[in-house]
N, C-alpha and C positions, 0 to 999 in steps of 0.2 A: 582148384579147390581152395588154395590160399586166398585168392581174390574174393571168393564167395564168403569165406570166413571173415575177411576184413570188412566186407560190406555189411554182414550181419552184425559185426561188432559196433560199427559206427551207427547203425540203426538203433542198436540197443542203447548206446550212449545218448542219442538224441531223445529217445523215448524216456529213458531214465532221468534225464535232466529236467523233464517237464513234470515229474511226479515227486512227491515227498519221499525221500530216500532214507527214512528212519531204519536203523539197524543194519546198515551196510557193513559195519565192523564185524557183525556176528555171522556174516555169510561165509567168511573164510576162503581158503584155497590159495591165498597169496602168501608172500613172504618177502621181507626186506630187512636190512640192518641199517643202523644209524651210527655215525662215528661218535655221537654224544647224544644223550637223552636229557641232559639238564646242564645249565650253565648261566652265566651272567649276560644280561642284555647289554648290547645286541649280541644274539647268539646265532652262529651260522652252523646249520646241521646239514651233513652230506649223507644221502641215502644210497644204498646199493640193493638192487633187486636180487632175490635168491630163487625166483621161480624160473625153471629152465624153459628155454624156447618160447618166450612170450611173443605173441603177435604185436600187441601194443601194451604199454604200461605207463601210468602217470600217477601223480600225487596231489592231494589237497593238504597243504601244510597246516591249515587251521580249520579242519572239518568240524562243522557245528551241528551235525545230525540232519541237515537239510540237503538240498541239492548240492552235490560236490562241485568244486571249481578246480578242475584238473589241470595241472601244469607238468611239464616234462622233468624239471629238476636238472641235475641231481642235487643241487645245493639250494637251501632255503634259509632266509634270514628273518629272525624274530627281533623286532626293535623294542617291543613293549613287554613288560613282565606279565606272567600269567602261565596257566597250564593249558597246553594245546594238544589236540589229537591229530596225528599225522595219518591220513588215509591213503592206502595204496589201492588203485583200481586198474585192472588189466584184463587181458584175454589170451587164452591159448586155443588150440584147435578144438578142444573139447568144451569150451565155454568160458564164462567170466570168472575172475577171482578177486578177492578183497583181503586186505589185512590192515590193522591199525596198531599204532604204538603211541605212547604218551611222551610229550616234551614239556619239561619244566623250565621256565625262564624266570630268573630272579631279578628283582628290582635293583637298579644301580644308580638311580638319581640321587642327588646330594641331599643330605639332611639339612633342614633350615634352622640355623641357630641364631639366637639374639643374646645380647648381654647388657648388663648395667655395671658401671663402675661406681664404687662407693667411696672413693677417695683412698689415698694410700695405694697399696697393691692388691686390695681385695676386689674381686669381681664375682658376679653371679651370672652364670651362663644358663640360658633357657632354651630347651629344645621344643620345637613346634610339633604338637601332637596331631599328625595328619597321616594319610595313607602311606606316605613314603617312610616315615619313622616306624609305623606299625609293621612294615614288611621286614625290617631287620631284627635280628636277635639281640644285637649289642651295638653300641656306638663307641668308637675309640676317639678320645679327646687328647690330642697332643698339644700341650699348652704353649709350646714354643720356648720353654725354659728348661727343657730336658726332662720334664715330668709328664706322665701319661695317666689318664684315668679311663676306666671302662664303665660305661653306663649299660645296665642290663634292663631288658624289657620288664616293665612293671615297677621300676624304680621311680622316685620323684623326678620330675622333668627339669628341676632347677639344680645345678651343680655349682658348688662354691669352690673357689680356688684363690690362693694368695700368692702373689709374685713377690719375690724377695728384692728384685732389682726393678725399679721403676724409671731408671734413667733412659731406657730405650722402649720402643713400642714393639712387643713381640707379635707374632702371628700364630693363632691357634689353628690346628688342622683337625677337622671333624670328619670321621669316616664311618659309614654304616657297615656292620659286620654280620656274617652268617656263621653258625656253629654246626659243623658236621653236614654241610650241604654242598651241592655241586658248584656253588659260587662262594668265594671266600669273602668278598667285600664289594661294596659299591664305590662310586667315585667320591673323592674327597673334596671338601670345600674349605676355603681359607677364610679366616675371620680375623682381620687386624684388630688389635687391642690397643686402646688409648686409656690412660689412667686419669679420666676426668668424669666426674659425676654428671649424669644426664640433667639438663636444665628443664625442669617440668614446665616452666613458664613458656617454653617454646611450643608446647602443645596448645593449639588454639583453633577455634572455629574460623573457617574461611568463608563459608556461605551457608545459608539456610533457604531451602526451597520446598514449598508445598506443591505437590503435583496434583493433576486433576483426578487421579485414581485414589487419592487419599494417602499417597506415600510422602512422608516427610524426609527429604534427603538432606543430610548434614555432611558437608565436605569439611574435613579438618586436617590439620598437620599433626601427625603422630610421631612418636619416637620409638625406634626399634628397641624391643626388650622392656618397654614400660607399659604396664597394664593401664588401659584407659576405658572408663565406663562412659557410655553415651546416655545422658539422662534428659528427661523431658518432664514438663509440668504444665498444668493449666492455671495455676494460681501463684506461681513463683515462690512457693514455700514447700510443698510436698512434691518430691521428684521421684520418678520411676526410671529404673535402668532398662534401656532397650537392648543392651548388649555390651560386651567387653572385647577389646582388641589389644594387641601388643605389637603391631607392625608399625614400621616407620614410613615417613613420606606423606604426601598429600593423597588422601583417599576419601571415597564416599561411604556413607553409612545410611541405609534406608530403614525407616521405621514405618511399617505397614499399618493399614486399616485405621488411619487417623481421620478426623473430621475436617474437611476443607474450610468450613466456616468458623472453626475454632482457632484462636491464637494460642500458640504453644511457646513456652520458654524452654530453651535448650542450653545445656552446659556440659562440659567435660570434667570428669573427676579422675585424676591420674595418681597412680602409686607405683613407684619403681621398686626394684628388688632390694633396695637398701632402706625400705620403709619410709621413703619420702612421699609426701602427699600434696596435691594441689588441685584447686578447682579453677577452671577457666572462667572467663567473663561470660555472663548470660546474654544470649541474643534471643529475640522474639521472632516468631513467624508472622507473616502478614495475611490479612483476609481482605477480600474484595467482593463487592456486590454491584450489580448494575441493573438498570431498567430503562425502558424507552418511553418518552413522552413527546408527542407532537413531532415525531421524526427526529428527535434528539436523544442521544444516549447519555444517561446520567450515571456516573460512577462514584461510588463511595467506598473508602477503605479505612481500615483500622489505624488509629493514631499510634505511631511507634512509642512504646512506653518510656523510653530512656532518651533524653535529649543530649546526653553526653556523647560528643563526637558525631552527632547526627549531621549528615551532609545534605541529603535531598531525597525526594521521591521522584522516580521516573515512571510515568504512565505509558504503557505500551499498548498499541493496537496492532494486532496481527504481526507482532514481532518488531514493530518500529516505534520508536519513542514519539509520542504525541506531544507531550509537554513535560517539563521538569519543574518541580516545586521545591523551593529552598526553605520554606517555613514548615516546621514540624506540625503546625496546626492546620495546614492545607490538606484536607482529607476528602474533598469532593471536586468533581469537574464535570461540566456539561459539554459533551462532544457533539458539535453541530455539523461537523464535516463528514456526514454519513449520508448514504442514499437510502431513501425509503424502501423497505423490503430487504435491505442488505443485512448480512450477518457478520458481526465483528467479534473478535476474541481479544479480551483485555487482560493485562497483568499489571500489578504495581510492584515496583522494586524499591525498597528502602535501602539507602546507602549509609553505613556507619563507618566512616573512614574507608578502609579497603574491604570491609565485609559487606556482603549484600544479603538481603532477605527478600525473597520473591514469593508473591502470593500464587495460589492456584489460578489457572485461567478461568475467566468467566465469559460466556458467550451472551451477546445481546443482539436481538433483531430489531432494527429500526422500524417503528410503526407510527402511523398518524391516525388519530381518531377521526378527525375531519380536516381536510386540506383547507388552507387559508386562501382567500381570494387575492387577486392582484390589486395592490393598493397604490403602487407607484409606477407610472408609465407616462409617456409623452410622445407627441408627434412634432416634427419640426421640418420646415421647408429647407431643402438643401440645393434647390435650383428650380429653373422654370419647369422641369419635368422630373423632379425627384422629391419624394417625401420619405423621411427616415422615421421609423417607429421603434421606440426603445421601451423595454419593460424590465422590472425587477421581479423575478419569480420567487415566491416564498420557498425557503428550504433549498434553493439551488446552491451548488458548491462543486468542488472538483470531483467529488465522488457521487454526485446525484445526476439523475437523468430525468428528462421531461420532454413532452411534445408541446410546442407553443403554436396556437392557431390564431391567425389574424383575419378579420373580416373588414370589408370596406363598403361605404355608401357615400354618395354625394351629400353635402350638408343640406339638411332639411328633409332628406329622404328617410323613410323608415325601413326600407328593405336593404339588409346587409348581406353581402355575398363573400364567401371565403375566398381569399386570394392566395394563401399559402399556409402550410404547416411546417414549422421548423423543429429540428431535433437538437436539443441541448444548445440552442441559440436564442438570445433574447433581443436581437436587433435585426431589422429588415429595412431595405431601401426599396420603395415602390416607384417604378419608373412610369407607370401608366397614369400620369396626372398632367394637368395644366394649371399650375399653381397661381398664375397671374389672372386666371379667369374664374376658378371655382375653389371653394373650400371642401375638403374631404374629411370624412369622419371614419374612425376605425374602432373596432372592438377586439379585445384580446381575451383568450381563454387558454387553459393549459391542462394537461393530464400528467400527473406525477408518476414516479416509477412504481408506485403501488397500484397503478391503474385507476386512481381516483380522478374524476374529471371535475374541474371547477367551472361554474357558469361564466359566460362572457362578461367582461367588465362594462362599466358605463362608457358611452362613446367619448372619444377624444378627437377634436377636430382641428385641422390646420387653420392658421390665422390668414385670412384673405385681406390684403391691404389695397385700398383704392385711393385715388387722388381726385379731388374736385377743386380746381383752381389752387388756392393756397391751403386747402384743408385736406388732411389725411384722415381717413376713416378705416376702421378694421372690424372684422367679425369678432364676436365675444363668446362663441361656444367654447367651452373649456378645452384648451390644447394639452392640459396636464391633469392626470387622473387625481392627483392629491390636492388639486386646487391651485389657483393663481393668486399670488400675494401682491402682484402689481405688474405694470407694463413699463418698459423703457422704449423710447423712440431712438433708434440708432441712426445717426446722420454721418455720412461720409462725403466730404467735399472733394473737388478736383485737386485741391492743394492742401486743405486743412486736414488735420488728423481726425480719426473717428471719435465721435462724441456720443455718449449715452445720456439721454434726457429722460429722467423719471417723470411719469405722468400718472402715477398711482393706478387707480382702476378705471381711468377714463378710456374711452374708445375712439377718441378723435384728437387731432393735434393740428394747430394752425402754424404753418411754416412762417418763420420770421426771417426776412432777408432785407438787405438794403443795397445801395449802389456799390458798397465796398465788399459785399459778399461774393463768394465764388459764383462763377457763371452757372455751375451745374452741381446737383447733389443727388446721391442715392439714399433713400430712406428704407428702413425695415423696422418692424416692431418685434420686441423680445418680451415674452411672458416668463415670469419667474415663479418657481414652485414655492408653495407654502412650507414644504419640508426641505427645500434646498437641494434636492437630489437631481432634478431635471430642469431644463429650460426649453422654450420653444420659440422658433424664429418664423417670421412671416415671409412672404415673397418680397421682392425689391420693387419700390416705386421710384421712378426717375423724375427729377424736378429741375427745370431750367429757370434761372433767375429772371431773364428777360424773355417775354413771350414772343414767339415768331408766328407769323400768319402766312399760310401757303395758299396761293391762287394759281391754278393751272394755266398754262399758256394757250390751251385750246380745249374745246369740248364739242360734242356732236349730239345734239338733241334729236336723234332719229328714231327713238323708241326701241332700240335694240337692247336696252337694259344695261348698257355699259357707257359710262361717261356722258349720261343724258342731262345732267344738271351741273351748272357752274357753282362750286362750293368753295368758300374760304374755310380753311381748317386751322384750328388752334384750340387748346384746352386750358389756357391760363389767362383769359381775358375777363376784366371786370365789366367792360361795356364795349359795344361794337356798332359801327355805322358804315353801311356799304352801299355804293351806287354804281350803276352801269350806264354809260353814255355812248350814243352812236357817233359817227364821224362828224356830225354837225353840232355836237355838244348837248344833244337832247337826252335827258334822263329817261331810260327805258325800263330800269328796274332799281328798286331801293329796298333795303332790309336793315332792321336793327337786331336781328337774330342770326347769329352765325350758323345756326342749324338750318336756316331757310335760304336756299340758293335759287338762281335764275334758271328757269326751264327752257329758255330760248324763244319765248313768245312775247308779243307786244299786243296788249288788249285782246288776248285770246288767239291771235294769228301768229304764224311762224315768222320770226324775225329773219331778215335776209342774211345770207352768208356774208362773211367779211370780218373786218377788224373792228373791235370795240375797245373802249377805255373804261377802267374801273378806278374808283377812288374810295379810300376807306379811312376812317378815324377810329382808334380804339384806345382804351386805357388798360395798361398791362397790370401784372400782379403787384408791382411796386409803385402804382399810382402815376406812372408816366403816360402822358398823352402822346400817341404816335399817329402821324399821318403818312399814308402810303398810297401810291398810284402805279398803274401799269397798263399794258395792253394784252389782249388775248384774241384768238380767232374762233369764230363760230363756224362750224363745218356741218354739212348734212351727209 
């Protein structure tokens, strides 16, 4: 039977805790005693059950009329002041029982005192009117000089006292008291007294900040026991008090519902208990506005009205200083270091010595009405199989993104094909080229971070350099998008240093050498930009001072397409005379054109195999007449 009753009791507890349990105190049947029903916090109450033969019994020490929170006890501690209901809940074999009693816990926290010294031994002690003071009936003030005063509820909060002896610094003891109650007194607080009048000049503004929600926060240094009014104005003449305080130390004060685009002047007006008065220095709040134009954010702020002790403005973007301005007249800035479509939050901070005045944050989204085309780009030859394309993308920066597309065509062709799309890169090296044979043209376009696409640029083409005897010629399709201001011929000798020879806008150059010149030179052409931003280099052309002529030692005119013609080879001759003779000295072939060789026939018939002799006379590129002879074999 006992087990059944226990089971029923637990079921009742579970169900009861899920329901609202209003009126449990009225159900009755229970009974308990408490060793105390009121006292000072913290209060420990011990309970004793008086119901005979309970199956289970528990208590909720602070029953609030809702679902009880049952604990075993028997001791319960109340740390905070208040009136509590102790609920008993239990069960006997015949059913449940309840009982309630009241517990009164009194405030024991210390009263907050402040004081002002007026010189000599007179002081004014001020009690802070808060919930702690209102809990007590009286306050006992032991001045530390053997005298005691009792403050009663409803009396003025300022108590005057005069010390006869000012040679030492006494300590006042302030204690909250109760009259005719279960708690006699709260905890005492000590207040050291010094006989020095408060310096009102020490009350000063430390910072002014306008917040985005229209709260004007003023951080200031206060003095304990000195009443300070926080005042603001929009015209620096008529001031409104936002509130009064008398606490000491650095503390914030918020003025709500202000206009973030309005500049306010703020000052502190202080008055101590000895009738001393003082106004602090006036400081102004800052305002800031921003807009976006062509992907740049333009910020404008209010000029600080007082140049005295002005130090600087700091412009912040997303909490980081973008730039510092030391002139009070600098009130605008264009931020180009933003990405199209990005959102940035700005603030401006005016510094006046150690005091700061901060504007409300202003958000700006970078936008572009119409993206700008690429105006500065170039191509340059970096090797026999390498062309580098460089471009300057409008609006690009550390915080911007873009896609750069490059198209290519051989010079003279109209069909351009995309070769690559780069992300946040403006330079590419194309290896699919033969720069000593062809000129290549490129077009460049980009898509900015707002998704706006710019059409392809005009073609820019590599410089193709060719050599004909002593003359250098090069292509003139523009290698630089901004235009070419002129060309330089770069000459590098085998022993002489590099030399740049300006040729203005000419597209050819005649090599000038003599018998004292280096035996071999490398030439390339450099195009210079009209804007000075880019340059473009051609392929390299090799030049040897004294022309050499090569004649093979054998040839086989058998119609197989390989080595069928006897040819002398050279590309730097001014004139050429070539003869072939058989073993009997008879001339079987003669030519004045180095491009015309002997096909191995005599009067239309195949010449016999064997050894032949050649003789040649030519004039080289520095006007030297050279005679040369040798032998070769004709094979079939």
